[in-house]
C-alpha positions as YAML, in Angstrom:
chain: A
units: angstrom
residues:
- id: 1
  name: MET
  ca: [-223.29, 122.59, -184.88]
- id: 2
  name: SER
  ca: [-221.27, 125.40, -183.43]
- id: 3
  name: LYS
  ca: [-218.70, 126.99, -185.75]
- id: 4
  name: ASN
  ca: [-216.50, 127.71, -182.62]
- id: 5
  name: LEU
  ca: [-215.57, 124.08, -181.95]
- id: 6
  name: ILE
  ca: [-212.21, 124.67, -183.48]
- id: 7
  name: ASN
  ca: [-210.44, 127.84, -182.51]
- id: 8
  name: PRO
  ca: [-208.96, 129.31, -185.72]
- id: 9
  name: LYS
  ca: [-205.71, 130.37, -183.94]
- id: 10
  name: LEU
  ca: [-205.31, 126.98, -182.39]
- id: 11
  name: PHE
  ca: [-205.81, 125.37, -185.78]
- id: 12
  name: VAL
  ca: [-203.20, 127.52, -187.41]
- id: 13
  name: PHE
  ca: [-200.75, 126.72, -184.58]
- id: 14
  name: ILE
  ca: [-201.27, 122.98, -184.97]
- id: 15
  name: LEU
  ca: [-200.85, 123.26, -188.71]
- id: 16
  name: VAL
  ca: [-197.57, 125.15, -188.38]
- id: 17
  name: VAL
  ca: [-196.25, 122.62, -185.88]
- id: 18
  name: LEU
  ca: [-197.14, 119.63, -188.04]
- id: 19
  name: THR
  ca: [-195.63, 121.25, -191.11]
- id: 20
  name: ALA
  ca: [-192.41, 122.09, -189.30]
- id: 21
  name: THR
  ca: [-192.19, 118.60, -187.89]
- id: 22
  name: ALA
  ca: [-192.71, 116.94, -191.36]
- id: 23
  name: SER
  ca: [-190.16, 119.22, -192.93]
- id: 24
  name: PHE
  ca: [-187.62, 118.31, -190.27]
- id: 25
  name: ALA
  ca: [-188.32, 114.62, -190.70]
- id: 26
  name: ILE
  ca: [-187.70, 114.76, -194.37]
- id: 27
  name: ALA
  ca: [-184.57, 116.96, -194.12]
- id: 28
  name: GLY
  ca: [-182.85, 114.88, -191.44]
- id: 29
  name: ASP
  ca: [-184.14, 111.45, -192.26]
- id: 30
  name: THR
  ca: [-181.53, 108.91, -193.51]
- id: 31
  name: ARG
  ca: [-184.30, 106.99, -195.29]
- id: 32
  name: TYR
  ca: [-183.62, 109.16, -198.27]
- id: 33
  name: GLN
  ca: [-180.26, 109.30, -200.09]
- id: 34
  name: ARG
  ca: [-178.95, 111.60, -202.75]
- id: 35
  name: PHE
  ca: [-177.46, 110.16, -205.89]
- id: 36
  name: SER
  ca: [-174.90, 112.30, -207.80]
- id: 37
  name: LEU
  ca: [-175.19, 111.40, -211.45]
- id: 38
  name: LYS
  ca: [-173.35, 112.59, -214.63]
- id: 39
  name: GLU
  ca: [-173.17, 116.26, -215.66]
- id: 40
  name: GLY
  ca: [-174.22, 117.76, -212.31]
- id: 41
  name: ILE
  ca: [-177.57, 115.91, -212.07]
- id: 42
  name: SER
  ca: [-178.65, 114.58, -208.68]
- id: 43
  name: VAL
  ca: [-181.79, 113.28, -207.07]
- id: 44
  name: GLU
  ca: [-182.93, 111.92, -203.76]
- id: 45
  name: THR
  ca: [-184.67, 108.53, -203.45]
- id: 46
  name: PRO
  ca: [-185.67, 106.19, -200.65]
- id: 47
  name: SER
  ca: [-182.52, 104.39, -199.49]
- id: 48
  name: HIS
  ca: [-184.14, 101.00, -199.25]
- id: 49
  name: TRP
  ca: [-185.25, 100.88, -202.87]
- id: 50
  name: LEU
  ca: [-183.51, 98.62, -205.46]
- id: 51
  name: VAL
  ca: [-180.96, 100.41, -207.72]
- id: 52
  name: HIS
  ca: [-180.72, 98.39, -211.00]
- id: 53
  name: ASP
  ca: [-177.28, 97.65, -212.40]
- id: 54
  name: ASP
  ca: [-176.07, 98.35, -215.99]
- id: 55
  name: SER
  ca: [-177.17, 94.97, -217.31]
- id: 56
  name: GLU
  ca: [-180.68, 95.42, -215.97]
- id: 57
  name: LYS
  ca: [-180.89, 98.93, -217.44]
- id: 58
  name: LYS
  ca: [-179.85, 97.54, -220.84]
- id: 59
  name: ASN
  ca: [-182.57, 94.94, -220.62]
- id: 60
  name: PHE
  ca: [-185.15, 97.61, -219.93]
- id: 61
  name: ALA
  ca: [-183.86, 99.63, -222.97]
- id: 62
  name: ALA
  ca: [-183.89, 96.57, -225.21]
- id: 63
  name: ALA
  ca: [-187.44, 95.75, -224.14]
- id: 64
  name: SER
  ca: [-188.68, 99.27, -224.88]
- id: 65
  name: GLU
  ca: [-186.96, 99.24, -228.26]
- id: 66
  name: GLY
  ca: [-188.20, 95.77, -229.13]
- id: 67
  name: ALA
  ca: [-191.77, 96.73, -228.30]
- id: 68
  name: ALA
  ca: [-191.58, 99.85, -230.41]
- id: 69
  name: ARG
  ca: [-190.08, 98.09, -233.36]
- id: 70
  name: THR
  ca: [-192.59, 95.21, -233.17]
- id: 71
  name: ALA
  ca: [-195.44, 97.71, -233.09]
- id: 72
  name: GLY
  ca: [-193.96, 99.48, -236.15]
- id: 73
  name: VAL
  ca: [-193.32, 102.66, -234.23]
- id: 74
  name: ASP
  ca: [-190.44, 104.76, -235.59]
- id: 75
  name: TYR
  ca: [-187.64, 104.38, -233.18]
- id: 76
  name: GLU
  ca: [-185.18, 107.30, -233.03]
- id: 77
  name: THR
  ca: [-181.85, 105.59, -233.53]
- id: 78
  name: ASN
  ca: [-180.05, 109.00, -234.03]
- id: 79
  name: GLN
  ca: [-180.40, 109.81, -230.40]
- id: 80
  name: ASN
  ca: [-177.67, 109.32, -227.90]
- id: 81
  name: LYS
  ca: [-179.39, 108.15, -224.72]
- id: 82
  name: SER
  ca: [-177.50, 107.75, -221.47]
- id: 83
  name: ARG
  ca: [-179.51, 105.78, -218.89]
- id: 84
  name: LEU
  ca: [-178.29, 107.35, -215.70]
- id: 85
  name: ILE
  ca: [-180.32, 105.56, -213.08]
- id: 86
  name: ALA
  ca: [-183.20, 103.04, -212.70]
- id: 87
  name: ILE
  ca: [-184.80, 102.40, -209.30]
- id: 88
  name: SER
  ca: [-187.64, 100.26, -208.21]
- id: 89
  name: ALA
  ca: [-189.54, 100.25, -204.99]
- id: 90
  name: LEU
  ca: [-189.36, 97.15, -202.80]
- id: 91
  name: PRO
  ca: [-190.81, 94.66, -201.93]
- id: 92
  name: THR
  ca: [-191.20, 92.76, -205.18]
- id: 93
  name: PRO
  ca: [-193.28, 92.97, -207.29]
- id: 94
  name: SER
  ca: [-192.49, 96.61, -207.34]
- id: 95
  name: GLY
  ca: [-195.28, 99.22, -207.05]
- id: 96
  name: ALA
  ca: [-193.28, 102.29, -208.08]
- id: 97
  name: LYS
  ca: [-190.31, 103.10, -210.35]
- id: 98
  name: ILE
  ca: [-187.99, 105.97, -211.12]
- id: 99
  name: ARG
  ca: [-185.91, 106.40, -214.24]
- id: 100
  name: ILE
  ca: [-183.55, 109.20, -215.36]
- id: 101
  name: ASN
  ca: [-182.15, 109.33, -218.94]
- id: 102
  name: LEU
  ca: [-179.97, 111.87, -220.68]
- id: 103
  name: ILE
  ca: [-180.71, 112.47, -224.42]
- id: 104
  name: ARG
  ca: [-178.69, 114.23, -227.12]
- id: 105
  name: PRO
  ca: [-179.15, 115.97, -229.49]
- id: 106
  name: LEU
  ca: [-181.59, 118.33, -227.81]
- id: 107
  name: PRO
  ca: [-185.05, 117.80, -229.57]
- id: 108
  name: PHE
  ca: [-186.37, 121.25, -228.34]
- id: 109
  name: SER
  ca: [-185.11, 124.15, -226.24]
- id: 110
  name: SER
  ca: [-186.47, 125.79, -223.11]
- id: 111
  name: VAL
  ca: [-187.38, 128.81, -225.22]
- id: 112
  name: GLU
  ca: [-189.44, 126.62, -227.62]
- id: 113
  name: LEU
  ca: [-191.07, 124.85, -224.76]
- id: 114
  name: ARG
  ca: [-192.13, 128.20, -223.09]
- id: 115
  name: SER
  ca: [-193.76, 129.24, -226.32]
- id: 116
  name: THR
  ca: [-195.69, 126.00, -226.85]
- id: 117
  name: SER
  ca: [-199.34, 126.59, -227.71]
- id: 118
  name: ALA
  ca: [-202.42, 124.64, -226.56]
- id: 119
  name: GLN
  ca: [-202.74, 123.32, -230.15]
- id: 120
  name: ASP
  ca: [-199.14, 122.19, -230.09]
- id: 121
  name: LEU
  ca: [-199.82, 120.19, -226.92]
- id: 122
  name: ARG
  ca: [-202.95, 118.55, -228.47]
- id: 123
  name: ASP
  ca: [-200.85, 117.58, -231.45]
- id: 124
  name: VAL
  ca: [-198.31, 115.98, -229.21]
- id: 125
  name: GLU
  ca: [-201.09, 114.11, -227.44]
- id: 126
  name: THR
  ca: [-202.38, 112.65, -230.71]
- id: 127
  name: GLU
  ca: [-199.03, 111.51, -231.83]
- id: 128
  name: PHE
  ca: [-198.00, 110.20, -228.45]
- id: 129
  name: SER
  ca: [-201.25, 108.31, -227.88]
- id: 130
  name: ALA
  ca: [-201.01, 106.48, -231.25]
- id: 131
  name: GLY
  ca: [-197.42, 105.36, -230.73]
- id: 132
  name: MET
  ca: [-197.84, 104.38, -227.08]
- id: 133
  name: ALA
  ca: [-201.02, 102.34, -227.78]
- id: 134
  name: LYS
  ca: [-199.15, 100.23, -230.35]
- id: 135
  name: SER
  ca: [-196.14, 99.71, -228.07]
- id: 136
  name: MET
  ca: [-198.33, 98.76, -225.09]
- id: 137
  name: THR
  ca: [-200.16, 96.11, -227.23]
- id: 138
  name: SER
  ca: [-196.88, 94.63, -228.39]
- id: 139
  name: MET
  ca: [-195.86, 94.28, -224.72]
- id: 140
  name: GLY
  ca: [-199.11, 92.52, -223.84]
- id: 141
  name: ALA
  ca: [-200.42, 95.49, -221.92]
- id: 142
  name: LYS
  ca: [-203.10, 98.07, -222.71]
- id: 143
  name: LEU
  ca: [-202.99, 101.92, -222.84]
- id: 144
  name: LEU
  ca: [-206.00, 103.04, -220.78]
- id: 145
  name: ALA
  ca: [-205.80, 106.79, -221.02]
- id: 146
  name: VAL
  ca: [-203.55, 109.70, -222.02]
- id: 147
  name: ALA
  ca: [-203.71, 113.03, -220.31]
- id: 148
  name: THR
  ca: [-203.31, 116.22, -222.36]
- id: 149
  name: PRO
  ca: [-199.59, 117.17, -222.19]
- id: 150
  name: LYS
  ca: [-198.72, 120.25, -220.21]
- id: 151
  name: ILE
  ca: [-195.80, 122.34, -219.12]
- id: 152
  name: GLU
  ca: [-194.56, 122.17, -215.54]
- id: 153
  name: MET
  ca: [-191.56, 123.77, -213.78]
- id: 154
  name: ILE
  ca: [-188.89, 121.57, -212.35]
- id: 155
  name: ASN
  ca: [-185.89, 123.09, -210.54]
- id: 156
  name: GLY
  ca: [-186.76, 126.40, -212.23]
- id: 157
  name: ASN
  ca: [-186.84, 124.96, -215.68]
- id: 158
  name: PRO
  ca: [-189.86, 124.24, -217.95]
- id: 159
  name: ALA
  ca: [-190.61, 120.56, -218.54]
- id: 160
  name: LEU
  ca: [-192.97, 118.85, -220.90]
- id: 161
  name: LEU
  ca: [-195.14, 116.33, -219.00]
- id: 162
  name: LEU
  ca: [-196.51, 113.28, -220.77]
- id: 163
  name: GLU
  ca: [-198.83, 111.33, -218.52]
- id: 164
  name: TYR
  ca: [-200.70, 108.14, -219.17]
- id: 165
  name: ARG
  ca: [-202.37, 105.16, -217.53]
- id: 166
  name: ARG
  ca: [-201.70, 101.59, -218.51]
- id: 167
  name: SER
  ca: [-202.76, 98.09, -217.48]
- id: 168
  name: ASP
  ca: [-200.51, 95.93, -215.22]
- id: 169
  name: LEU
  ca: [-199.26, 92.64, -216.59]
- id: 170
  name: LEU
  ca: [-199.12, 91.16, -213.08]
- id: 171
  name: GLY
  ca: [-202.32, 92.28, -211.48]
- id: 172
  name: PRO
  ca: [-205.63, 94.10, -211.89]
- id: 173
  name: SER
  ca: [-204.61, 97.61, -210.74]
- id: 174
  name: PRO
  ca: [-203.64, 100.12, -213.47]
- id: 175
  name: TRP
  ca: [-200.35, 102.13, -213.34]
- id: 176
  name: THR
  ca: [-199.92, 105.82, -213.76]
- id: 177
  name: VAL
  ca: [-196.78, 106.87, -215.60]
- id: 178
  name: LYS
  ca: [-195.47, 110.47, -215.69]
- id: 179
  name: GLN
  ca: [-192.57, 111.37, -218.00]
- id: 180
  name: TYR
  ca: [-190.93, 114.81, -217.74]
- id: 181
  name: LYS
  ca: [-188.84, 116.01, -220.65]
- id: 182
  name: ILE
  ca: [-186.56, 118.83, -219.45]
- id: 183
  name: PRO
  ca: [-184.27, 120.84, -221.80]
- id: 184
  name: ALA
  ca: [-181.11, 121.75, -219.94]
- id: 185
  name: GLY
  ca: [-178.26, 123.29, -221.94]
- id: 186
  name: ASP
  ca: [-177.43, 121.00, -224.85]
- id: 187
  name: LYS
  ca: [-179.22, 117.97, -223.47]
- id: 188
  name: LEU
  ca: [-182.68, 116.67, -222.54]
- id: 189
  name: ILE
  ca: [-183.21, 115.17, -219.17]
- id: 190
  name: GLU
  ca: [-185.92, 112.50, -219.27]
- id: 191
  name: PHE
  ca: [-187.27, 111.97, -215.76]
- id: 192
  name: THR
  ca: [-189.89, 109.26, -215.42]
- id: 193
  name: VAL
  ca: [-191.94, 108.09, -212.37]
- id: 194
  name: SER
  ca: [-194.62, 105.46, -212.29]
- id: 195
  name: TYR
  ca: [-196.73, 103.78, -209.63]
- id: 196
  name: ARG
  ca: [-199.43, 101.22, -209.14]
- id: 197
  name: GLU
  ca: [-202.71, 103.05, -208.55]
- id: 198
  name: SER
  ca: [-204.04, 100.68, -205.90]
- id: 199
  name: ASP
  ca: [-201.23, 102.01, -203.55]
- id: 200
  name: ALA
  ca: [-201.25, 105.57, -204.76]
- id: 201
  name: SER
  ca: [-201.56, 107.00, -201.25]
- id: 202
  name: ILE
  ca: [-198.11, 105.46, -200.46]
- id: 203
  name: TRP
  ca: [-196.26, 106.21, -203.66]
- id: 204
  name: LYS
  ca: [-197.48, 109.66, -204.69]
- id: 205
  name: PRO
  ca: [-195.96, 111.61, -201.80]
- id: 206
  name: ILE
  ca: [-192.67, 109.77, -202.17]
- id: 207
  name: LEU
  ca: [-192.45, 110.37, -205.89]
- id: 208
  name: GLU
  ca: [-193.47, 113.99, -205.54]
- id: 209
  name: TYR
  ca: [-190.61, 114.50, -203.07]
- id: 210
  name: VAL
  ca: [-188.24, 112.73, -205.46]
- id: 211
  name: LYS
  ca: [-189.32, 115.09, -208.29]
- id: 212
  name: GLN
  ca: [-188.79, 118.14, -206.11]
- id: 213
  name: SER
  ca: [-185.27, 116.91, -205.14]
- id: 214
  name: LEU
  ca: [-184.13, 116.72, -208.69]
- id: 215
  name: ARG
  ca: [-181.24, 119.10, -209.36]
- id: 216
  name: PHE
  ca: [-179.22, 119.83, -212.55]
...
């Protein structure tokens, strides 16, 4: 087969046009809306998704705490956690979720996070896996896998990424959960996104854009 079927210059031109068009669609599209939260934190999410009210957020918190206590996992009651926003994709049952919490006191600083070693991350993985497995079991779900934690940059700040896969209580498809812990000043921003893997091609680009839109 000829290697000249696609002109390289034409290919580059098409790619530039498509990229520019996609960027314009995201920038000017009203299907995303920006939420301004406490302490200068803001994020863009799809405008048609469900924003949970305070009562629903408290129920989510109570469920998490109850699962941890039932499993015998040490629950950090000395933390002050503000649950800023909880959003779920529609239609129901939801296939993707976004959560943003604010935690004080700060458990670790940006400086400490930047100096984290590979062994430190493996230790975090061991401790996280043990606690999460117990909590999932108490909720009637199953922890399927835990990825080795890593450091990513979000809005120019280092973030600890904890990623795992769990079973779904309502169906056969597993879920992927990504929790980013971002030290910012005297607080920790806990940014969590999750999605049903059977529809990953839909949810992943949306949640990636949401992550990139996070400002603080």
